[in-house]
C-alpha positions as CSV (number, residue, x, y, z in Angstrom):
1,X,29.2,16.6,-8.0
2,X,30.4,14.2,-5.2
3,X,28.2,11.4,-3.8
4,X,28.3,9.5,-0.5
5,X,28.4,6.1,-2.2
6,X,29.3,4.8,-5.6
7,X,28.6,1.6,-7.5
8,X,31.8,-0.2,-8.6
9,X,30.9,-2.3,-11.7
10,X,33.9,-4.7,-11.4
11,X,32.8,-5.8,-7.9
12,X,29.0,-5.3,-8.4
13,X,28.9,-3.5,-5.0
14,X,28.0,-0.1,-3.7
15,X,31.0,1.3,-1.8
16,X,32.0,4.5,0.0
17,X,34.3,7.1,-1.6
18,X,37.1,5.8,0.7
19,X,36.5,2.2,-0.4
20,X,36.5,3.2,-4.1
21,X,39.8,5.0,-3.6
22,X,41.4,2.0,-2.0
23,X,40.2,-0.4,-4.7
24,X,40.6,1.8,-7.8
25,X,43.2,4.3,-6.7
26,X,41.2,7.4,-7.7
27,X,39.3,9.9,-5.6
28,X,35.7,9.9,-7.1
29,X,35.1,13.3,-5.8
30,X,37.6,14.7,-8.3
31,X,35.8,13.2,-11.3
32,X,32.5,14.0,-13.1
33,X,29.9,11.4,-13.6
34,X,31.0,10.7,-17.2
35,X,34.6,10.3,-16.2
36,X,33.7,8.0,-13.4
37,X,31.6,5.8,-15.7
38,X,34.6,5.2,-18.0
39,X,36.3,3.8,-14.9
40,X,33.3,1.6,-14.1
41,X,32.3,3.8,-11.2
42,X,28.6,4.7,-11.4
43,X,26.0,6.7,-9.4
44,X,23.7,4.4,-7.5
45,X,20.0,5.1,-7.9
46,X,17.8,3.9,-5.0
47,X,14.4,2.4,-5.8
48,X,11.6,1.1,-3.6
49,X,11.6,-2.7,-2.8
50,X,8.1,-3.6,-3.9
51,X,7.6,-7.1,-2.8
52,X,6.1,-8.6,0.4
53,X,9.2,-9.9,2.2
54,X,7.1,-12.3,4.3
55,X,6.2,-14.3,1.2
56,X,9.3,-13.9,-1.0
57,X,13.1,-14.0,-0.7
58,X,14.2,-10.7,-2.2
59,X,17.4,-10.3,-4.2
60,X,18.8,-6.9,-5.1
61,X,21.0,-6.3,-8.1
62,X,21.9,-3.2,-10.1
63,X,21.0,-2.4,-13.7
64,X,23.7,-0.2,-15.3
65,X,22.6,2.5,-17.8
66,X,24.9,5.3,-18.8
67,X,26.4,6.8,-15.7
68,X,23.9,5.2,-13.2
69,X,23.3,1.9,-11.6
70,X,19.7,1.5,-10.5
71,X,18.6,-0.9,-7.8
72,X,16.6,-3.8,-9.2
73,X,14.7,-6.3,-7.1
74,X,13.6,-9.8,-7.9
75,X,11.3,-12.1,-5.8
76,X,11.4,-15.8,-5.4
77,X,8.8,-17.7,-3.4
78,X,10.1,-19.0,0.0
79,X,10.8,-22.7,0.1
80,X,8.1,-23.4,2.6
81,X,4.7,-21.8,2.9
82,X,4.2,-22.6,6.6
83,X,5.6,-19.4,8.0
84,X,4.5,-17.2,5.1
85,X,0.9,-18.2,5.7
86,X,1.2,-17.3,9.4
87,X,2.7,-14.0,8.5
88,X,0.1,-13.3,5.9
89,X,-2.7,-14.0,8.3
90,X,-1.1,-11.6,10.8
91,X,-1.0,-9.0,8.1
92,X,-4.6,-9.6,7.2
93,X,-5.6,-9.1,10.9
94,X,-3.6,-5.8,11.0
95,X,-5.4,-4.6,7.9
96,X,-8.8,-5.5,9.3
97,X,-7.9,-3.6,12.5
98,X,-6.9,-0.6,10.4
99,X,-10.1,-0.7,8.4
100,X,-12.1,-0.9,11.6
101,X,-10.2,2.0,13.0
102,X,-11.1,4.1,10.0
103,X,-14.8,3.3,10.5
104,X,-14.6,4.2,14.2
105,X,-12.9,7.5,13.4
106,X,-15.4,8.3,10.6
107,X,-18.4,7.4,12.8
108,X,-17.4,10.3,15.1
109,X,-18.6,8.5,18.2
110,X,-15.3,7.3,19.6
111,X,-14.1,3.9,20.6
112,X,-15.8,3.5,23.9
113,X,-19.2,4.5,22.6
114,X,-18.7,2.4,19.5
115,X,-18.1,-0.6,21.6
116,X,-21.2,0.2,23.7
117,X,-23.4,0.5,20.7
118,X,-21.9,-2.7,19.2
119,X,-22.9,-4.6,22.4
120,X,-26.6,-3.6,21.9
121,X,-29.1,-6.0,20.4
122,X,-29.5,-5.2,16.7
123,X,-33.2,-4.4,17.3
124,X,-32.3,-1.9,20.0
125,X,-29.4,-0.2,18.1
126,X,-30.3,3.4,17.1
127,X,-30.9,3.6,13.3
128,X,-28.4,6.5,13.0
129,X,-25.5,4.2,14.0
130,X,-26.6,1.0,12.3
131,X,-24.6,1.5,9.0
132,X,-21.3,1.6,10.9
133,X,-22.0,-1.8,12.4
134,X,-23.1,-3.3,9.1
135,X,-19.8,-2.1,7.7
136,X,-17.9,-3.4,10.7
137,X,-19.5,-6.8,10.2
138,X,-18.5,-6.7,6.6
139,X,-14.8,-6.2,7.6
140,X,-15.0,-9.2,10.0
141,X,-16.6,-11.4,7.3
142,X,-14.0,-10.3,4.8
143,X,-11.2,-11.1,7.2
144,X,-12.5,-14.6,7.8
145,X,-12.9,-15.2,4.1
146,X,-9.4,-14.0,3.4
147,X,-7.8,-16.1,6.2
148,X,-9.5,-19.2,4.8
149,X,-8.2,-18.4,1.3
150,X,-4.7,-17.9,2.6
151,X,-4.8,-21.2,4.5
152,X,-6.0,-23.0,1.3
153,X,-3.5,-21.2,-1.0
154,X,-0.9,-23.4,-2.7
155,X,1.6,-20.8,-3.8
156,X,3.2,-17.6,-2.5
157,X,1.7,-15.7,-5.5
158,X,-1.7,-16.9,-4.5
159,X,-1.2,-15.7,-1.0
160,X,0.2,-12.4,-2.3
161,X,-2.9,-11.8,-4.4
162,X,-5.0,-12.0,-1.2
163,X,-2.9,-10.1,1.3
164,X,-0.7,-7.7,-0.7
165,X,-1.7,-7.4,-4.3
166,X,-0.6,-3.7,-4.3
167,X,0.5,-0.8,-2.1
168,X,1.8,2.7,-2.6
169,X,0.1,6.1,-2.8
170,X,-3.0,7.5,-4.4
171,X,-3.8,11.1,-5.1
172,X,-7.4,11.5,-3.9
173,X,-9.8,13.9,-2.2
174,X,-13.4,14.8,-1.9
175,X,-14.4,18.2,-3.2
176,X,-14.5,20.6,-0.2
177,X,-17.0,22.8,-2.1
178,X,-19.2,19.8,-2.8
179,X,-18.3,17.3,0.0
180,X,-20.1,14.3,-1.4
181,X,-18.3,14.5,-4.7
182,X,-15.0,12.7,-5.6
183,X,-12.4,14.8,-7.3
184,X,-10.6,13.2,-10.3
185,X,-8.1,10.9,-8.7
186,X,-5.2,8.6,-9.7
187,X,-2.4,6.5,-8.3
188,X,0.6,8.7,-7.5
189,X,3.1,8.7,-10.4
190,X,5.7,5.9,-9.9
191,X,4.2,5.0,-6.5
192,X,2.0,2.0,-7.3
193,X,3.9,-1.1,-6.3
194,X,2.6,-4.6,-7.3
195,X,4.3,-7.9,-8.2
196,X,1.9,-8.8,-10.9
197,X,-0.6,-6.0,-11.5
198,X,-0.9,-2.6,-13.2
199,X,-3.2,0.4,-12.3
200,X,-5.8,-0.9,-14.7
201,X,-6.5,-3.8,-12.4
202,X,-8.0,-1.6,-9.6
203,X,-11.2,0.3,-8.9
204,X,-12.6,2.6,-6.2
205,X,-15.7,1.5,-4.3
206,X,-17.8,3.6,-1.9
207,X,-19.7,1.1,0.2
208,X,-21.8,3.9,1.8
209,X,-23.4,4.7,-1.6
210,X,-22.5,1.4,-3.4
211,X,-20.8,3.4,-6.2
212,X,-17.8,2.0,-8.0
213,X,-15.4,3.9,-10.2
214,X,-13.3,1.9,-12.6
215,X,-9.8,2.9,-13.7
216,X,-9.5,4.6,-17.1
217,X,-6.4,6.7,-17.2
218,X,-7.3,7.4,-13.6
219,X,-10.5,7.6,-11.6
220,X,-13.0,10.0,-12.9
221,X,-14.6,12.8,-10.8
222,X,-17.8,11.3,-9.4
223,X,-20.8,13.0,-7.9
224,X,-22.6,11.6,-4.8
225,X,-19.8,9.1,-4.2
226,X,-19.8,9.9,-0.4
227,X,-22.5,10.7,2.1
228,X,-22.7,13.6,4.6
229,X,-21.4,11.4,7.4
230,X,-19.2,8.9,5.6
231,X,-16.1,9.7,3.5
232,X,-14.5,6.3,3.4
233,X,-13.3,4.6,0.2
234,X,-12.1,1.1,-0.7
235,X,-9.4,0.4,-3.3
236,X,-10.4,-3.0,-4.8
237,X,-9.4,-5.5,-7.4
238,X,-11.8,-5.1,-10.3
239,X,-11.6,-8.9,-11.1
240,X,-12.9,-10.2,-7.8
241,X,-13.8,-7.1,-5.6
242,X,-11.0,-8.0,-3.1
243,X,-10.5,-4.9,-0.9
244,X,-6.8,-3.8,-1.0
245,X,-7.4,-1.1,1.5
246,X,-10.1,1.1,3.1
247,X,-9.6,4.6,4.6
248,X,-11.1,8.0,5.2
249,X,-10.7,10.5,2.4
250,X,-9.7,14.1,3.1
251,X,-11.4,17.1,1.5
252,X,-9.8,19.8,-0.5
253,X,-9.8,21.9,-3.7
254,X,-7.1,19.5,-5.1
255,X,-6.3,15.8,-4.6
256,X,-4.0,14.8,-1.7
257,X,-1.4,12.0,-1.7
258,X,-2.5,9.2,0.6
259,X,-0.7,6.0,1.4
260,X,-2.6,2.7,0.9
261,X,-2.0,-1.0,1.1
262,X,-1.0,-3.7,3.5
263,X,2.3,-2.2,4.4
264,X,0.9,0.8,6.2
265,X,-0.9,-1.5,8.7
266,X,1.9,-3.8,9.5
267,X,2.7,-3.8,13.3
268,X,-0.4,-1.8,14.1
269,X,-1.2,-1.6,17.8
270,X,-4.3,-3.7,18.2
271,X,-5.1,-2.8,21.8
272,X,-8.0,-0.6,22.8
273,X,-5.5,2.1,24.0
274,X,-4.6,2.7,20.4
275,X,-7.8,4.5,19.9
């Protein structure tokens, strides 16, 4: 089998077939993987770069095993925290915007009416809508707390633990036959990316019912996690309840892969027209 690119062990670089032929004098398309490996020519294996590049300088190397060379990333804290803190605060704002958008969508009343109800005095606000604005206030409070924590942080790792402790995908859904119940869920295999943490460090929280599901080889199926009108979930750190992400869960007869984490909110359009 021929490949578009190859890893040349002697130069520690990924090169095209033409470049390999120039350097080594063989056409890799005419060799099998084992034969190429004996010549120090290996199949490169792409992996996901897991670190927050706003906080760390990323170095890519290759780990050789058998006939393959797999991408390996290492992270080193940037020499100054000035710009990383500014970038982290921007990422926190983008996340808060995304979480607010999830609430507006789940409320079902649309952006313009949401703003109208938000402008009402609390005493005059219809009770039906009140929970959405309590939740919106919680997002704003959380954002202010996290910004202050980033500003006070002394290391890139400390900032990372606030803004980007993990990201990736989770297989999750509510039971379409019993819409207030959570189906057994779990992080998608090999798609949980974190600098320092494993899946056991996280929990699911349902603020609408105040239920929390801790990780134990996954997240157990849970009855009455949702309400009739609110299907949002928070992925949180178990240690300090820090919200990693918040989004609306989709219903089905089986779990559905959903992206989560800071990276899906980066560069979000924060203008009203986005709604």
